[in-house]
N, C-alpha and C positions, 0 to 999 in steps of 0.2 A: 605834928609839923612835918616830920620826915615823909609821911605818907602823902601829904598835900603836895610837897615839892616833887615827889616821884610821879604822882598823877599828872601834875602840871607839865613835867618834862615828857611824859609818854603821850598824853592826849593833847597837849598844847599845840603842837604843829598841825595835827589833824584838824582840830577845831578851827585854827587859823586858816587852813586851806579851804574848809567849807565856808567860813565867813567871807573870805576873799572871793570865792567863786560866786557867792550870792550877791556880792557888791559889784564885782567886775567880771562878769562871765565872758565878755568880749576878749579880755586878755587871755583867759584860758583857751578860748576858741582859736585865737591867733597863735598862741605859744605851742599848742599841742595839735594843730591841724596837720594833715598829711602833706600839705603843700610845702612845709618847711623841710621835710626829709627828702633826701635824694631818691629813695625807693618808696614804692607804694606798699602799704601793709593791708592785709585782708580784713582787719577789724576797724571799727570806727575810732575817731580821734579821742573820744571821751574815755577810752580804756586806759590810755597813758596816765592821766592824772589820777584815776582811780587806783591803779596799781602802785603808782608813786606815792599816793597818800597812805596806802596801807603799809608798804614795805620800806620806802625811803622818803619819809615826809620832809626832812630837812633839806635833802637834795632837790625835791620838787619845789619847795619854797624858794630855794636859792635860784633855781632855774627860772622861776617866774619873775624874780627880781632882776636878773641879769639879761633876760631874753630880749627886751625891746630893741636894743641896738645890735643884736646878734651876739653870740658867745665868741669873743675874741680876746686875745691877750691875757691879762691877769684875771679875767672873769673865769677862766678855767681853774684858777687857783681857788676861787670862791666855791665853784662847784665841787672841787676836790675836798675842800673843808666840810662842805655839807655832807658829802658821801662818807667822809671819815667820821663825822659825828653820828651818822646813821649806823655805820658798821660798829663803832665803839659801843653803841647802845645794845646792838644785837649780841656782840661778842662778850660784853660785860655780863649779860644774863647767862650766857653759856659758861663763863668762867666760874660763876658762883653757884652753879647748879648743885654742887655737893653740900651746900649749906642747908638745904631743905631736909628735914628729918622724915624718914619713912616709917 
């Protein structure tokens, strides 16, 4: 049971991102297009959701949820909570690195 919950927490947001992209690709195109950013980047827009899905999936999901009206006000708090959840998952693994027997 514990392994199932761990796998769900690790792979769940990534699977949800892929499913959401398959169902509503226009939202991804709009949210991560280079027209939104004040500067132009030399790479295509699809790199952002790919990097976000690999390294910070909860933040990427939160951004997709709060993006349609623009990120203003308390929506920054939601993005911060998503980032905190991502960082806690990365730092939790680092904290318990000594539990593995060598």
